[in-house]
C-alpha positions as a Markdown table, in Angstrom:
| # | Residue | x | y | z |
|---|---|---|---|---|
| 1 | Unk | 167.0 | 47.2 | 16.7 |
| 2 | Unk | 169.1 | 49.6 | 18.8 |
| 3 | Unk | 171.5 | 48.4 | 21.4 |
| 4 | Unk | 171.5 | 49.9 | 24.9 |
| 5 | Unk | 175.2 | 50.1 | 25.6 |
| 6 | Unk | 176.3 | 51.5 | 28.9 |
| 7 | Unk | 179.3 | 53.8 | 28.6 |
| 8 | Unk | 181.5 | 55.3 | 31.2 |
| 9 | Unk | 180.3 | 58.8 | 30.2 |
| 10 | Unk | 176.8 | 57.9 | 31.4 |
| 11 | Unk | 178.1 | 57.6 | 35.0 |
| 12 | Unk | 180.2 | 60.8 | 34.9 |
| 13 | Unk | 181.5 | 62.0 | 38.2 |
| 14 | Unk | 180.1 | 58.9 | 39.9 |
| 15 | Unk | 183.3 | 57.0 | 39.0 |
| 16 | Unk | 185.4 | 59.5 | 41.1 |
| 17 | Unk | 183.0 | 59.2 | 44.0 |
| 18 | Unk | 182.9 | 55.4 | 43.8 |
| 19 | Unk | 186.8 | 55.1 | 43.9 |
| 20 | Unk | 187.0 | 57.4 | 46.9 |
| 21 | Unk | 184.3 | 55.5 | 48.8 |
| 22 | Unk | 186.0 | 52.2 | 48.1 |
| 23 | Unk | 189.3 | 53.7 | 49.4 |
| 24 | Unk | 187.5 | 54.8 | 52.6 |
| 25 | Unk | 185.9 | 51.5 | 53.2 |
| 26 | Unk | 189.2 | 49.8 | 52.4 |
| 27 | Unk | 190.9 | 51.8 | 55.2 |
| 28 | Unk | 188.2 | 50.8 | 57.6 |
| 29 | Unk | 188.6 | 47.1 | 56.7 |
| 30 | Unk | 192.3 | 47.4 | 57.3 |
| 31 | Unk | 191.6 | 48.6 | 60.8 |
| 32 | Unk | 191.8 | 52.4 | 60.3 |
| 33 | Unk | 188.2 | 53.1 | 61.2 |
| 34 | Unk | 188.4 | 56.8 | 62.0 |
| 35 | Unk | 190.5 | 57.8 | 59.0 |
| 36 | Unk | 188.4 | 55.6 | 56.7 |
| 37 | Unk | 185.2 | 57.2 | 58.1 |
| 38 | Unk | 186.6 | 60.6 | 57.5 |
| 39 | Unk | 187.4 | 59.7 | 53.9 |
| 40 | Unk | 183.9 | 58.4 | 53.3 |
| 41 | Unk | 182.3 | 61.5 | 55.0 |
| 42 | Unk | 184.6 | 63.8 | 52.9 |
| 43 | Unk | 183.7 | 61.9 | 49.8 |
| 44 | Unk | 180.0 | 62.4 | 50.4 |
| 45 | Unk | 180.5 | 66.2 | 51.0 |
| 46 | Unk | 182.6 | 66.3 | 47.8 |
| 47 | Unk | 179.9 | 64.5 | 45.9 |
| 48 | Unk | 177.4 | 67.1 | 47.1 |
| 49 | Unk | 179.7 | 69.9 | 45.8 |
| 50 | Unk | 180.1 | 68.1 | 42.5 |
| 51 | Unk | 176.3 | 67.6 | 42.2 |
| 52 | Unk | 175.8 | 71.3 | 43.0 |
| 53 | Unk | 178.3 | 72.6 | 40.5 |
| 54 | Unk | 178.2 | 70.2 | 37.5 |
| 55 | Unk | 175.5 | 70.2 | 34.9 |
| 56 | Unk | 173.3 | 67.1 | 34.4 |
| 57 | Unk | 175.5 | 65.4 | 31.8 |
| 58 | Unk | 178.9 | 65.4 | 33.6 |
| 59 | Unk | 177.3 | 64.8 | 36.9 |
| 60 | Unk | 176.0 | 61.5 | 35.5 |
| 61 | Unk | 175.1 | 58.9 | 38.2 |
| 62 | Unk | 175.0 | 61.6 | 40.9 |
| 63 | Unk | 171.7 | 62.9 | 39.4 |
| 64 | Unk | 168.9 | 61.0 | 41.1 |
| 65 | Unk | 166.4 | 63.6 | 42.2 |
| 66 | Unk | 166.3 | 67.4 | 41.9 |
| 67 | Unk | 169.6 | 69.2 | 42.4 |
| 68 | Unk | 168.5 | 70.6 | 45.8 |
| 69 | Unk | 167.3 | 67.2 | 47.1 |
| 70 | Unk | 170.5 | 65.4 | 45.9 |
| 71 | Unk | 172.8 | 68.1 | 47.5 |
| 72 | Unk | 170.8 | 68.1 | 50.7 |
| 73 | Unk | 170.9 | 64.3 | 51.0 |
| 74 | Unk | 174.6 | 64.0 | 50.2 |
| 75 | Unk | 175.6 | 66.9 | 52.5 |
| 76 | Unk | 173.4 | 65.6 | 55.3 |
| 77 | Unk | 174.8 | 62.1 | 55.1 |
| 78 | Unk | 178.4 | 63.4 | 54.9 |
| 79 | Unk | 178.1 | 65.8 | 57.8 |
| 80 | Unk | 176.2 | 63.2 | 59.9 |
| 81 | Unk | 178.9 | 60.6 | 59.3 |
| 82 | Unk | 181.6 | 63.1 | 60.2 |
| 83 | Unk | 179.9 | 63.8 | 63.5 |
| 84 | Unk | 179.4 | 60.1 | 64.2 |
| 85 | Unk | 183.1 | 59.2 | 63.3 |
| 86 | Unk | 184.3 | 62.1 | 65.4 |
| 87 | Unk | 182.4 | 60.9 | 68.4 |
| 88 | Unk | 183.5 | 57.2 | 68.2 |
| 89 | Unk | 185.2 | 55.9 | 71.2 |
| 90 | Unk | 187.7 | 53.3 | 69.8 |
| 91 | Unk | 189.6 | 52.6 | 73.1 |
| 92 | Unk | 189.8 | 49.0 | 74.2 |
| 93 | Unk | 187.5 | 48.1 | 77.0 |
| 94 | Unk | 189.5 | 45.1 | 78.3 |
């Protein structure tokens, strides 16, 4: 009987991406919506760059579909979020 032990190496670069995403969401929770949004958007773009440059092993959990599909999805989400966060009107309406 073999055990299916999950190791940190299996997730590879996903750990870096997860920490940065948590930091961005944490900023938003603390009331810094625009900077937090930019951190999340930048993290998605950086994840696309990591997926594009790293081989399958070190990319780990970033590998979901083909390289082109993963990069296109992450880049599209990052750039889309950047545009949305840039356009936010956060002024009080009172």
